[in-house]
Wavefront OBJ file of the C-alpha trace (Angstrom):
o trace
v -0.274 -0.234 0.067
v 1.679 3.351 -0.799
v 1.042 6.424 1.739
v -0.159 10.159 0.893
v 3.231 12.698 1.271
v 1.349 14.641 3.792
v 4.433 14.999 5.827
v 6.265 16.131 3.167
v 8.261 19.638 3.837
v 8.928 20.257 0.055
v 5.810 21.093 -2.237
v 5.855 21.628 -5.693
v 4.029 23.360 -9.037
v 3.985 23.081 -12.894
v 5.390 26.721 -12.635
v 7.909 26.330 -9.383
v 11.047 25.026 -8.449
v 12.640 24.374 -5.450
v 16.175 25.481 -4.720
v 17.520 22.508 -6.112
v 14.645 22.027 -9.348
v 13.060 18.990 -7.249
v 10.349 18.831 -9.728
v 12.895 17.423 -12.141
v 13.955 14.783 -10.026
v 13.635 11.339 -11.275
v 9.917 10.366 -10.634
v 10.591 7.131 -8.907
v 12.723 6.785 -6.170
v 14.098 3.437 -4.148
v 16.609 2.941 -1.394
v 18.348 0.341 -0.281
v 18.877 0.897 3.554
v 16.155 3.514 5.382
v 17.998 4.374 7.952
v 18.593 7.924 9.523
v 20.243 9.823 6.881
v 17.572 8.688 4.108
v 14.585 8.624 5.957
v 15.380 12.353 6.271
v 15.017 12.815 3.217
v 12.475 10.898 2.083
v 10.473 13.241 4.591
v 11.399 16.495 3.301
v 10.988 15.640 -0.601
v 8.589 13.038 -0.473
v 6.378 15.017 -2.796
v 8.811 15.370 -5.492
v 8.590 11.230 -6.690
v 5.509 9.587 -7.629
v 6.727 6.312 -6.090
v 8.834 5.958 -2.988
v 10.344 2.344 -2.289
v 12.786 1.434 0.289
v 13.985 -2.135 2.428
v 14.738 -3.143 5.874
v 16.275 -5.730 7.375
v 13.208 -7.395 9.717
v 9.575 -7.326 10.083
v 9.319 -5.211 13.160
v 11.847 -2.282 11.640
v 8.868 -2.573 8.405
v 6.272 -1.688 11.188
v 7.662 0.821 12.587
v 7.516 3.131 9.515
v 3.641 2.206 8.699
v 3.155 6.003 8.667
v 6.110 6.822 6.594
v 5.674 8.137 3.065
v 6.835 4.998 1.049
v 6.529 1.429 0.311
v 8.683 -0.725 2.446
v 10.092 -4.519 1.744
v 12.313 -6.907 3.616
v 15.935 -7.666 2.514
v 18.383 -8.569 4.860
v 21.315 -9.549 2.676
v 20.162 -12.879 1.929
v 16.560 -12.649 1.581
v 14.296 -9.968 -0.108
v 10.204 -9.688 -0.760
v 9.370 -10.931 -4.583
v 8.191 -7.832 -5.330
v 11.935 -5.749 -5.061
v 13.241 -7.286 -8.418
v 10.041 -5.306 -10.091
v 10.667 -1.930 -7.712
v 14.262 -1.860 -8.535
v 13.825 -2.442 -11.881
v 11.470 1.043 -13.158
v 13.361 3.348 -10.218
v 14.605 6.500 -11.769
v 16.789 7.238 -8.769
v 18.610 4.813 -6.533
v 19.951 5.610 -2.841
v 22.523 2.806 -1.257
v 22.958 3.383 1.995
v 23.678 -0.806 2.955
v 26.999 -1.552 4.159
v 29.510 -3.734 2.336
v 29.643 -7.027 3.683
v 32.979 -8.944 4.564
v 32.947 -10.936 1.132
v 30.515 -8.766 -0.965
v 28.340 -5.366 -1.126
v 24.655 -7.693 -0.435
v 22.651 -4.676 -2.999
v 25.391 -5.835 -5.639
v 25.702 -9.496 -4.894
v 21.376 -9.644 -5.515
v 20.272 -6.922 -7.633
v 24.182 -6.035 -9.436
v 23.306 -7.490 -13.205
v 19.540 -5.252 -12.613
v 21.013 -2.386 -11.437
v 23.782 -2.336 -13.937
v 21.144 -2.405 -16.640
v 19.373 -0.176 -15.365
v 19.290 3.558 -16.695
v 18.150 4.701 -12.873
v 20.420 7.249 -11.251
v 22.628 5.786 -8.293
v 23.434 7.403 -5.083
v 25.966 5.079 -2.976
v 26.279 6.721 0.374
v 30.363 5.889 1.793
v 31.991 7.210 4.746
v 35.230 9.729 4.392
v 36.284 6.428 6.863
v 37.769 5.112 3.308
v 40.957 7.566 3.154
v 43.951 6.559 4.908
v 45.592 8.397 7.741
v 47.244 11.740 6.727
v 48.205 12.993 10.322
v 45.752 15.819 10.453
v 46.734 17.251 6.740
v 43.757 18.858 4.745
v 42.561 16.333 2.126
v 39.995 16.101 -1.083
v 38.122 12.938 -2.719
v 41.719 12.612 -4.497
v 43.727 11.390 -1.754
v 44.304 7.976 -0.770
v 41.903 5.310 0.461
v 42.798 2.306 2.449
v 42.841 -1.102 1.354
v 42.995 -3.186 4.692
v 40.504 -5.677 5.223
v 38.408 -4.028 8.140
v 35.591 -2.035 7.400
v 37.405 0.762 5.903
v 38.746 -0.989 3.277
v 35.819 -2.879 2.270
v 33.404 0.636 1.641
v 36.496 1.357 -0.644
v 36.369 -1.264 -2.292
v 32.391 -1.267 -2.512
v 33.059 2.209 -3.837
v 35.369 0.114 -6.740
v 32.449 -2.255 -7.019
v 29.635 -0.141 -7.770
v 31.764 1.994 -9.922
v 31.981 -0.458 -12.269
v 28.450 -1.367 -12.266
v 27.012 1.787 -12.389
v 29.843 3.920 -14.532
v 28.825 7.659 -14.768
v 24.837 7.656 -13.293
v 26.963 6.589 -9.783
v 27.486 9.721 -7.079
v 29.287 8.339 -4.425
v 28.701 10.667 -1.367
v 31.086 10.041 1.612
v 29.982 11.476 5.015
v 31.640 12.467 7.675
v 30.190 12.119 11.433
v 26.829 11.937 11.016
v 24.287 13.786 13.706
v 21.108 15.882 14.253
v 17.543 15.462 15.968
v 17.937 12.318 18.185
v 21.565 11.653 17.213
v 23.961 13.854 19.032
v 25.960 14.874 22.192
v 22.856 15.960 23.886
v 21.270 12.366 23.633
v 24.536 10.652 24.961
v 25.107 12.989 27.484
v 21.664 12.510 28.481
v 21.965 8.501 28.194
v 25.276 8.499 29.518
v 26.943 7.104 26.905
v 29.399 10.428 25.981
v 32.991 10.035 26.654
v 35.887 12.464 26.130
v 38.761 10.889 24.951
v 41.437 12.516 24.048
v 44.455 11.335 21.734
v 46.631 14.213 20.584
v 46.180 15.700 17.313
v 43.170 14.011 16.745
v 40.420 16.022 14.887
v 37.139 14.893 13.330
v 34.532 16.342 10.611
v 30.805 15.708 11.249
v 27.924 16.595 9.292
v 24.132 17.168 10.378
v 21.550 15.477 8.665
v 19.700 18.486 7.033
v 22.649 18.804 4.861
v 23.386 15.595 3.871
v 19.609 15.721 2.681
v 20.960 19.036 1.149
v 23.711 16.721 -0.809
v 21.546 13.560 -1.906
v 19.039 16.014 -3.244
v 21.695 17.917 -5.025
v 23.364 14.871 -6.706
v 19.869 13.779 -7.807
v 19.406 16.318 -10.428
v 23.315 16.879 -11.232
v 24.148 15.875 -14.546
v 27.471 13.655 -14.079
v 28.816 10.731 -11.430
v 31.188 11.980 -9.327
v 32.507 11.537 -5.953
v 31.531 14.506 -2.983
v 32.634 14.625 0.619
v 29.879 15.736 2.572
v 31.514 17.019 5.806
v 31.083 20.553 7.926
v 34.104 23.116 7.273
v 36.015 22.999 10.660
v 37.010 19.425 11.830
v 37.326 19.390 15.855
v 38.782 17.306 18.634
v 35.739 14.827 19.524
v 35.554 16.038 23.324
v 35.489 19.639 22.618
v 31.963 18.408 20.702
v 31.122 16.879 23.575
v 32.323 19.973 26.052
v 29.908 22.448 23.820
v 26.925 20.165 24.251
v 27.706 19.775 28.320
v 27.907 23.556 28.631
v 24.229 24.361 26.540
v 22.859 21.837 28.874
v 24.315 23.687 32.263
v 25.575 20.382 33.012
v 29.837 19.052 33.664
v 31.172 17.395 30.952
v 32.095 14.162 31.942
v 35.854 13.630 32.379
v 38.783 13.024 30.046
v 40.216 9.848 29.769
v 43.321 9.222 27.207
v 43.217 7.292 24.487
v 45.862 4.718 24.783
v 43.467 3.872 28.350
v 40.362 4.259 27.466
v 37.849 1.067 27.153
v 37.014 1.178 23.948
v 35.065 -1.421 21.714
v 37.799 -2.147 18.538
v 34.803 -0.391 16.393
v 35.021 2.424 18.432
v 39.087 2.604 19.087
v 39.061 1.986 14.838
v 37.723 4.964 14.356
v 40.798 6.874 15.929
v 42.435 4.967 12.682
v 42.846 7.941 10.476
v 43.667 11.763 11.484
v 42.138 13.833 8.763
v 40.758 17.154 7.920
v 38.527 16.710 4.627
v 38.082 19.295 2.271
v 34.090 20.063 0.978
v 35.236 22.434 -1.486
v 34.345 20.334 -4.301
v 30.210 19.803 -2.598
v 30.305 23.575 -2.821
v 32.059 24.462 -6.082
v 30.298 21.602 -8.278
v 27.435 21.357 -6.457
v 26.374 24.843 -4.981
v 26.301 23.767 -1.404
v 25.630 26.085 1.281
v 25.930 24.322 4.342
v 23.417 25.174 6.942
v 25.389 23.810 9.214
v 29.171 24.818 8.731
v 30.456 23.895 12.260
v 29.258 21.822 14.930
v 28.783 24.892 17.031
v 26.077 25.788 14.535
v 24.843 22.472 14.504
v 24.253 21.798 18.267
v 22.640 25.314 18.617
v 20.025 24.841 16.546
v 19.027 21.286 17.837
v 19.305 23.188 21.679
v 17.682 26.005 19.802
v 14.716 23.416 18.482
v 14.447 22.105 22.267
v 16.622 18.666 21.007
v 18.437 18.980 23.941
v 15.692 20.015 26.562
v 13.011 17.445 26.488
v 16.044 15.022 27.627
v 15.858 13.694 31.374
l 1 2 3 4 5 6 7 8 9 10 11 12 13 14 15 16 17 18 19 20 21 22 23 24 25 26 27 28 29 30 31 32 33 34 35 36 37 38 39 40 41 42 43 44 45 46 47 48 49 50 51 52 53 54 55 56 57 58 59 60 61 62 63 64 65 66 67 68 69 70 71 72 73 74 75 76 77 78 79 80 81 82 83 84 85 86 87 88 89 90 91 92 93 94 95 96 97 98 99 100 101 102 103 104 105 106 107 108 109 110 111 112 113 114 115 116 117 118 119 120 121 122 123 124 125 126 127 128 129 130 131 132 133 134 135 136 137 138 139 140 141 142 143 144 145 146 147 148 149 150 151 152 153 154 155 156 157 158 159 160 161 162 163 164 165 166 167 168 169 170 171 172 173 174 175 176 177 178 179 180 181 182 183 184 185 186 187 188 189 190 191 192 193 194 195 196 197 198 199 200 201 202 203 204 205 206 207 208 209 210 211 212 213 214 215 216 217 218 219 220 221 222 223 224 225 226 227 228 229 230 231 232 233 234 235 236 237 238 239 240 241 242 243 244 245 246 247 248 249 250 251 252 253 254 255 256 257 258 259 260 261 262 263 264 265 266 267 268 269 270 271 272 273 274 275 276 277 278 279 280 281 282 283 284 285 286 287 288 289 290 291 292 293 294 295 296 297 298 299 300 301 302 303 304 305 306 307 308 309 310 311 312 313
């Protein structure tokens, strides 16, 4: 069953366009992986599409999206709803946010032939984690990528595989650390999950989900494929973000912990394996994007003023 687009923020008419010309966007959207960023995109731009579908891994997740303006299908990497073949075949725009597995990309493994033969534009949501360590230097999309056997190397390999399958139809967005409503330092502080891990010289870029939505909309109508870093202007030490959020909440920040002795999971520790300042110049120059939140101060201020941190226990 298709749901009405009642919650869409963007409206259309026959003689008007939005900032990114949304009436000219492809008519049928299909999303592999209905996660945080993709759902924000759908909620903001649902009115631009005649049809929207996407995948989740479990029945429980499907039930939780019953009120969203889209059709939800099951795909767990091994099993898929039978209707998926038809929906993928007729999509004009495909957005992929499913991470690769250890041995292959699950979407390409099951739907690669159909996607390769289609005319759909494909947006692949990757990560700035694909870059090797540049010791805090500024880097752009031409910087060296990691080729290890870990998660970052798997993602870099997946980018190559998607380029081989889609050619110029592929747009790759390398996302920095994502934050936004319900997913931010306020939530972590309130839940006791915020830590101030200090590693000398370490910085990270971040990106507010509103700016990810901007980037997806922009590359969906961009005439050519390419790779763009989607990140803020000011990479900063992670402990500074927690301290700033605690200040807005008027609570003491958690104590600092040295990275070398901090009790971190292997996944958490892997985020510190590279130290880079990521440039977003191509995002701005080629796509004309003006970030709504160019740094974490702006993003956290907006969330706080909107009441995101104030409603927490």
